[in-house]
PDB file with one MODEL, atoms N, CA, C and O in Angstrom:
MODEL        1
ATOM      1  N   UNK A   1      47.381-124.681 -43.182  1.00  0.00           N
ATOM      2  CA  UNK A   1      46.147-125.434 -43.148  1.00  0.00           C
ATOM      3  C   UNK A   1      45.045-124.592 -42.518  1.00  0.00           C
ATOM      4  O   UNK A   1      45.290-123.850 -41.566  1.00  0.00           O
ATOM      5  N   UNK A   2      43.859-124.704 -43.039  1.00  0.00           N
ATOM      6  CA  UNK A   2      42.744-123.898 -42.559  1.00  0.00           C
ATOM      7  C   UNK A   2      42.208-124.437 -41.238  1.00  0.00           C
ATOM      8  O   UNK A   2      42.192-125.644 -40.997  1.00  0.00           O
ATOM      9  N   UNK A   3      41.765-123.500 -40.381  1.00  0.00           N
ATOM     10  CA  UNK A   3      41.164-123.862 -39.099  1.00  0.00           C
ATOM     11  C   UNK A   3      39.675-124.109 -39.277  1.00  0.00           C
ATOM     12  O   UNK A   3      39.030-123.511 -40.138  1.00  0.00           O
ATOM     13  N   UNK A   4      39.144-124.992 -38.456  1.00  0.00           N
ATOM     14  CA  UNK A   4      37.700-125.205 -38.463  1.00  0.00           C
ATOM     15  C   UNK A   4      37.038-124.081 -37.690  1.00  0.00           C
ATOM     16  O   UNK A   4      37.566-123.608 -36.684  1.00  0.00           O
ATOM     17  N   UNK A   5      35.898-123.666 -38.160  1.00  0.00           N
ATOM     18  CA  UNK A   5      35.160-122.582 -37.538  1.00  0.00           C
ATOM     19  C   UNK A   5      34.455-123.062 -36.274  1.00  0.00           C
ATOM     20  O   UNK A   5      34.134-124.243 -36.141  1.00  0.00           O
ATOM     21  N   UNK A   6      34.218-122.129 -35.343  1.00  0.00           N
ATOM     22  CA  UNK A   6      33.467-122.458 -34.129  1.00  0.00           C
ATOM     23  C   UNK A   6      31.975-122.584 -34.412  1.00  0.00           C
ATOM     24  O   UNK A   6      31.219-123.087 -33.581  1.00  0.00           O
ATOM     25  N   UNK A   7      31.557-122.130 -35.583  1.00  0.00           N
ATOM     26  CA  UNK A   7      30.135-122.196 -35.937  1.00  0.00           C
ATOM     27  C   UNK A   7      29.702-123.619 -36.257  1.00  0.00           C
ATOM     28  O   UNK A   7      28.515-123.933 -36.161  1.00  0.00           O
ATOM     29  N   UNK A   8      30.632-124.480 -36.633  1.00  0.00           N
ATOM     30  CA  UNK A   8      30.303-125.859 -36.995  1.00  0.00           C
ATOM     31  C   UNK A   8      30.386-126.762 -35.765  1.00  0.00           C
ATOM     32  O   UNK A   8      31.299-126.639 -34.948  1.00  0.00           O
ATOM     33  N   UNK A   9      29.425-127.661 -35.648  1.00  0.00           N
ATOM     34  CA  UNK A   9      29.387-128.596 -34.526  1.00  0.00           C
ATOM     35  C   UNK A   9      29.202-130.013 -35.053  1.00  0.00           C
ATOM     36  O   UNK A   9      28.448-130.238 -36.000  1.00  0.00           O
ATOM     37  N   UNK A  10      29.894-130.968 -34.436  1.00  0.00           N
ATOM     38  CA  UNK A  10      29.723-132.371 -34.785  1.00  0.00           C
ATOM     39  C   UNK A  10      28.506-132.903 -34.050  1.00  0.00           C
ATOM     40  O   UNK A  10      28.376-132.721 -32.839  1.00  0.00           O
ATOM     41  N   UNK A  11      27.614-133.562 -34.781  1.00  0.00           N
ATOM     42  CA  UNK A  11      26.403-134.126 -34.178  1.00  0.00           C
ATOM     43  C   UNK A  11      26.218-135.557 -34.672  1.00  0.00           C
ATOM     44  O   UNK A  11      26.783-135.949 -35.693  1.00  0.00           O
ATOM     45  N   UNK A  12      25.429-136.324 -33.945  1.00  0.00           N
ATOM     46  CA  UNK A  12      25.060-137.670 -34.373  1.00  0.00           C
ATOM     47  C   UNK A  12      23.569-137.669 -34.660  1.00  0.00           C
ATOM     48  O   UNK A  12      22.798-136.986 -33.986  1.00  0.00           O
ATOM     49  N   UNK A  13      23.165-138.440 -35.666  1.00  0.00           N
ATOM     50  CA  UNK A  13      21.755-138.528 -36.031  1.00  0.00           C
ATOM     51  C   UNK A  13      21.203-139.878 -35.581  1.00  0.00           C
ATOM     52  O   UNK A  13      21.851-140.913 -35.739  1.00  0.00           O
ATOM     53  N   UNK A  14      19.991-139.851 -35.015  1.00  0.00           N
ATOM     54  CA  UNK A  14      19.365-141.058 -34.478  1.00  0.00           C
ATOM     55  C   UNK A  14      18.061-141.324 -35.217  1.00  0.00           C
ATOM     56  O   UNK A  14      17.250-140.418 -35.406  1.00  0.00           O
ATOM     57  N   UNK A  15      17.864-142.576 -35.633  1.00  0.00           N
ATOM     58  CA  UNK A  15      16.649-142.972 -36.339  1.00  0.00           C
ATOM     59  C   UNK A  15      15.454-142.889 -35.393  1.00  0.00           C
ATOM     60  O   UNK A  15      15.523-143.350 -34.254  1.00  0.00           O
ATOM     61  N   UNK A  16      14.356-142.297 -35.871  1.00  0.00           N
ATOM     62  CA  UNK A  16      13.174-142.149 -35.026  1.00  0.00           C
ATOM     63  C   UNK A  16      12.400-143.463 -34.903  1.00  0.00           C
ATOM     64  O   UNK A  16      11.597-143.622 -33.983  1.00  0.00           O
ATOM     65  N   UNK A  17      12.632-144.398 -35.816  1.00  0.00           N
ATOM     66  CA  UNK A  17      11.921-145.689 -35.784  1.00  0.00           C
ATOM     67  C   UNK A  17      12.602-146.702 -34.854  1.00  0.00           C
ATOM     68  O   UNK A  17      11.975-147.232 -33.936  1.00  0.00           O
ATOM     69  N   UNK A  18      13.894-146.966 -35.102  1.00  0.00           N
ATOM     70  CA  UNK A  18      14.571-148.046 -34.376  1.00  0.00           C
ATOM     71  C   UNK A  18      15.641-147.561 -33.402  1.00  0.00           C
ATOM     72  O   UNK A  18      16.089-148.333 -32.554  1.00  0.00           O
ATOM     73  N   UNK A  19      16.061-146.301 -33.502  1.00  0.00           N
ATOM     74  CA  UNK A  19      17.078-145.774 -32.590  1.00  0.00           C
ATOM     75  C   UNK A  19      18.494-145.960 -33.070  1.00  0.00           C
ATOM     76  O   UNK A  19      19.434-145.708 -32.317  1.00  0.00           O
ATOM     77  N   UNK A  20      18.676-146.398 -34.310  1.00  0.00           N
ATOM     78  CA  UNK A  20      19.997-146.597 -34.897  1.00  0.00           C
ATOM     79  C   UNK A  20      20.700-145.251 -35.031  1.00  0.00           C
ATOM     80  O   UNK A  20      20.084-144.282 -35.477  1.00  0.00           O
ATOM     81  N   UNK A  21      21.973-145.168 -34.654  1.00  0.00           N
ATOM     82  CA  UNK A  21      22.719-143.915 -34.700  1.00  0.00           C
ATOM     83  C   UNK A  21      23.697-143.939 -35.870  1.00  0.00           C
ATOM     84  O   UNK A  21      24.478-144.878 -36.026  1.00  0.00           O
ATOM     85  N   UNK A  22      23.637-142.883 -36.695  1.00  0.00           N
ATOM     86  CA  UNK A  22      24.526-142.754 -37.854  1.00  0.00           C
ATOM     87  C   UNK A  22      25.815-142.066 -37.419  1.00  0.00           C
ATOM     88  O   UNK A  22      25.873-141.406 -36.382  1.00  0.00           O
ATOM     89  N   UNK A  23      26.825-142.236 -38.228  1.00  0.00           N
ATOM     90  CA  UNK A  23      28.132-141.631 -37.981  1.00  0.00           C
ATOM     91  C   UNK A  23      27.994-140.129 -37.728  1.00  0.00           C
ATOM     92  O   UNK A  23      27.007-139.526 -38.148  1.00  0.00           O
ATOM     93  N   UNK A  24      28.959-139.523 -37.055  1.00  0.00           N
ATOM     94  CA  UNK A  24      28.892-138.080 -36.795  1.00  0.00           C
ATOM     95  C   UNK A  24      28.850-137.272 -38.086  1.00  0.00           C
ATOM     96  O   UNK A  24      29.504-137.618 -39.070  1.00  0.00           O
ATOM     97  N   UNK A  25      28.087-136.211 -38.070  1.00  0.00           N
ATOM     98  CA  UNK A  25      27.979-135.302 -39.192  1.00  0.00           C
ATOM     99  C   UNK A  25      28.092-133.885 -38.655  1.00  0.00           C
ATOM    100  O   UNK A  25      28.066-133.689 -37.440  1.00  0.00           O
ATOM    101  N   UNK A  26      28.215-132.902 -39.521  1.00  0.00           N
ATOM    102  CA  UNK A  26      28.379-131.520 -39.088  1.00  0.00           C
ATOM    103  C   UNK A  26      27.148-130.694 -39.401  1.00  0.00           C
ATOM    104  O   UNK A  26      26.424-130.961 -40.360  1.00  0.00           O
ATOM    105  N   UNK A  27      26.922-129.677 -38.565  1.00  0.00           N
ATOM    106  CA  UNK A  27      25.878-128.699 -38.855  1.00  0.00           C
ATOM    107  C   UNK A  27      26.393-127.331 -38.447  1.00  0.00           C
ATOM    108  O   UNK A  27      27.251-127.207 -37.573  1.00  0.00           O
ATOM    109  N   UNK A  28      25.860-126.316 -39.088  1.00  0.00           N
ATOM    110  CA  UNK A  28      26.225-124.945 -38.774  1.00  0.00           C
ATOM    111  C   UNK A  28      25.279-124.437 -37.693  1.00  0.00           C
ATOM    112  O   UNK A  28      24.074-124.334 -37.927  1.00  0.00           O
ATOM    113  N   UNK A  29      25.810-124.116 -36.502  1.00  0.00           N
ATOM    114  CA  UNK A  29      24.979-123.686 -35.383  1.00  0.00           C
ATOM    115  C   UNK A  29      24.337-122.325 -35.619  1.00  0.00           C
ATOM    116  O   UNK A  29      23.265-122.050 -35.079  1.00  0.00           O
ATOM    117  N   UNK A  30      24.971-121.473 -36.413  1.00  0.00           N
ATOM    118  CA  UNK A  30      24.413-120.140 -36.668  1.00  0.00           C
ATOM    119  C   UNK A  30      23.193-120.214 -37.586  1.00  0.00           C
ATOM    120  O   UNK A  30      22.209-119.510 -37.359  1.00  0.00           O
ATOM    121  N   UNK A  31      23.246-121.053 -38.613  1.00  0.00           N
ATOM    122  CA  UNK A  31      22.138-121.156 -39.564  1.00  0.00           C
ATOM    123  C   UNK A  31      21.001-122.023 -39.054  1.00  0.00           C
ATOM    124  O   UNK A  31      19.837-121.749 -39.347  1.00  0.00           O
ATOM    125  N   UNK A  32      21.319-123.069 -38.293  1.00  0.00           N
ATOM    126  CA  UNK A  32      20.291-123.987 -37.783  1.00  0.00           C
ATOM    127  C   UNK A  32      20.457-124.169 -36.279  1.00  0.00           C
ATOM    128  O   UNK A  32      21.049-125.157 -35.843  1.00  0.00           O
ATOM    129  N   UNK A  33      19.948-123.237 -35.479  1.00  0.00           N
ATOM    130  CA  UNK A  33      20.095-123.357 -34.024  1.00  0.00           C
ATOM    131  C   UNK A  33      19.192-124.451 -33.439  1.00  0.00           C
ATOM    132  O   UNK A  33      19.475-124.971 -32.360  1.00  0.00           O
ATOM    133  N   UNK A  34      18.101-124.804 -34.150  1.00  0.00           N
ATOM    134  CA  UNK A  34      17.202-125.858 -33.671  1.00  0.00           C
ATOM    135  C   UNK A  34      17.816-127.224 -33.931  1.00  0.00           C
ATOM    136  O   UNK A  34      18.839-127.349 -34.603  1.00  0.00           O
ATOM    137  N   UNK A  35      17.162-128.251 -33.380  1.00  0.00           N
ATOM    138  CA  UNK A  35      17.632-129.609 -33.635  1.00  0.00           C
ATOM    139  C   UNK A  35      17.401-129.968 -35.091  1.00  0.00           C
ATOM    140  O   UNK A  35      16.364-129.648 -35.670  1.00  0.00           O
ATOM    141  N   UNK A  36      18.371-130.630 -35.663  1.00  0.00           N
ATOM    142  CA  UNK A  36      18.324-130.999 -37.065  1.00  0.00           C
ATOM    143  C   UNK A  36      17.440-132.234 -37.257  1.00  0.00           C
ATOM    144  O   UNK A  36      17.509-133.177 -36.469  1.00  0.00           O
ATOM    145  N   UNK A  37      16.613-132.227 -38.299  1.00  0.00           N
ATOM    146  CA  UNK A  37      15.774-133.377 -38.636  1.00  0.00           C
ATOM    147  C   UNK A  37      15.881-133.603 -40.138  1.00  0.00           C
ATOM    148  O   UNK A  37      15.552-132.721 -40.931  1.00  0.00           O
ATOM    149  N   UNK A  38      16.348-134.803 -40.528  1.00  0.00           N
ATOM    150  CA  UNK A  38      16.628-135.110 -41.921  1.00  0.00           C
ATOM    151  C   UNK A  38      16.041-136.472 -42.267  1.00  0.00           C
ATOM    152  O   UNK A  38      16.034-137.378 -41.434  1.00  0.00           O
ATOM    153  N   UNK A  39      15.550-136.619 -43.495  1.00  0.00           N
ATOM    154  CA  UNK A  39      15.114-137.936 -43.970  1.00  0.00           C
ATOM    155  C   UNK A  39      16.309-138.619 -44.613  1.00  0.00           C
ATOM    156  O   UNK A  39      16.905-138.089 -45.550  1.00  0.00           O
ATOM    157  N   UNK A  40      16.658-139.799 -44.107  1.00  0.00           N
ATOM    158  CA  UNK A  40      17.786-140.555 -44.626  1.00  0.00           C
ATOM    159  C   UNK A  40      17.420-142.032 -44.669  1.00  0.00           C
ATOM    160  O   UNK A  40      16.401-142.451 -44.119  1.00  0.00           O
ATOM    161  N   UNK A  41      18.266-142.812 -45.331  1.00  0.00           N
ATOM    162  CA  UNK A  41      18.063-144.255 -45.406  1.00  0.00           C
ATOM    163  C   UNK A  41      18.666-144.911 -44.174  1.00  0.00           C
ATOM    164  O   UNK A  41      19.838-144.694 -43.867  1.00  0.00           O
ATOM    165  N   UNK A  42      17.882-145.705 -43.471  1.00  0.00           N
ATOM    166  CA  UNK A  42      18.357-146.448 -42.299  1.00  0.00           C
ATOM    167  C   UNK A  42      18.667-147.870 -42.737  1.00  0.00           C
ATOM    168  O   UNK A  42      17.787-148.578 -43.227  1.00  0.00           O
ATOM    169  N   UNK A  43      19.910-148.288 -42.563  1.00  0.00           N
ATOM    170  CA  UNK A  43      20.303-149.627 -42.997  1.00  0.00           C
ATOM    171  C   UNK A  43      19.725-150.707 -42.082  1.00  0.00           C
ATOM    172  O   UNK A  43      19.599-151.860 -42.496  1.00  0.00           O
ATOM    173  N   UNK A  44      19.376-150.353 -40.855  1.00  0.00           N
ATOM    174  CA  UNK A  44      18.795-151.326 -39.938  1.00  0.00           C
ATOM    175  C   UNK A  44      17.311-151.558 -40.250  1.00  0.00           C
ATOM    176  O   UNK A  44      16.848-152.698 -40.256  1.00  0.00           O
ATOM    177  N   UNK A  45      16.568-150.472 -40.510  1.00  0.00           N
ATOM    178  CA  UNK A  45      15.143-150.568 -40.873  1.00  0.00           C
ATOM    179  C   UNK A  45      14.954-150.957 -42.334  1.00  0.00           C
ATOM    180  O   UNK A  45      13.920-151.511 -42.708  1.00  0.00           O
ATOM    181  N   UNK A  46      15.955-150.664 -43.154  1.00  0.00           N
ATOM    182  CA  UNK A  46      15.927-150.873 -44.603  1.00  0.00           C
ATOM    183  C   UNK A  46      14.836-150.044 -45.279  1.00  0.00           C
ATOM    184  O   UNK A  46      14.155-150.514 -46.191  1.00  0.00           O
ATOM    185  N   UNK A  47      14.685-148.801 -44.816  1.00  0.00           N
ATOM    186  CA  UNK A  47      13.769-147.868 -45.457  1.00  0.00           C
ATOM    187  C   UNK A  47      14.184-146.442 -45.094  1.00  0.00           C
ATOM    188  O   UNK A  47      15.025-146.234 -44.219  1.00  0.00           O
ATOM    189  N   UNK A  48      13.595-145.480 -45.763  1.00  0.00           N
ATOM    190  CA  UNK A  48      13.882-144.078 -45.497  1.00  0.00           C
ATOM    191  C   UNK A  48      13.047-143.616 -44.309  1.00  0.00           C
ATOM    192  O   UNK A  48      11.822-143.739 -44.318  1.00  0.00           O
ATOM    193  N   UNK A  49      13.715-143.083 -43.287  1.00  0.00           N
ATOM    194  CA  UNK A  49      13.034-142.630 -42.080  1.00  0.00           C
ATOM    195  C   UNK A  49      13.548-141.256 -41.673  1.00  0.00           C
ATOM    196  O   UNK A  49      14.518-140.750 -42.238  1.00  0.00           O
ATOM    197  N   UNK A  50      12.891-140.663 -40.694  1.00  0.00           N
ATOM    198  CA  UNK A  50      13.340-139.388 -40.141  1.00  0.00           C
ATOM    199  C   UNK A  50      14.474-139.640 -39.165  1.00  0.00           C
ATOM    200  O   UNK A  50      14.377-140.510 -38.300  1.00  0.00           O
ATOM    201  N   UNK A  51      15.534-138.887 -39.306  1.00  0.00           N
ATOM    202  CA  UNK A  51      16.645-138.939 -38.380  1.00  0.00           C
ATOM    203  C   UNK A  51      16.690-137.616 -37.642  1.00  0.00           C
ATOM    204  O   UNK A  51      16.662-136.555 -38.267  1.00  0.00           O
ATOM    205  N   UNK A  52      16.760-137.664 -36.322  1.00  0.00           N
ATOM    206  CA  UNK A  52      16.787-136.462 -35.506  1.00  0.00           C
ATOM    207  C   UNK A  52      18.133-136.353 -34.814  1.00  0.00           C
ATOM    208  O   UNK A  52      18.806-137.351 -34.554  1.00  0.00           O
ATOM    209  N   UNK A  53      18.507-135.117 -34.525  1.00  0.00           N
ATOM    210  CA  UNK A  53      19.779-134.869 -33.853  1.00  0.00           C
ATOM    211  C   UNK A  53      19.749-135.453 -32.454  1.00  0.00           C
ATOM    212  O   UNK A  53      18.820-135.217 -31.682  1.00  0.00           O
ATOM    213  N   UNK A  54      20.779-136.216 -32.145  1.00  0.00           N
ATOM    214  CA  UNK A  54      20.900-136.818 -30.817  1.00  0.00           C
ATOM    215  C   UNK A  54      21.463-135.787 -29.870  1.00  0.00           C
ATOM    216  O   UNK A  54      22.364-135.035 -30.240  1.00  0.00           O
ATOM    217  N   UNK A  55      20.951-135.736 -28.656  1.00  0.00           N
ATOM    218  CA  UNK A  55      21.425-134.758 -27.682  1.00  0.00           C
ATOM    219  C   UNK A  55      22.808-135.101 -27.198  1.00  0.00           C
ATOM    220  O   UNK A  55      23.367-134.383 -26.370  1.00  0.00           O
TER     221      UNK A  55
ENDMDL
END
């Protein structure tokens, strides 16, 4: 079985509007050292909002 790389980190995304936290997701620390910011659908707000990496 393959090992997971140390370059990948598990992160949680938080809605910038309501603070809703999405399930853990992965990001590559080498390619994106800054905080991740993604537009996703928030089921609590019921619209597409910016999700930022939770510390």
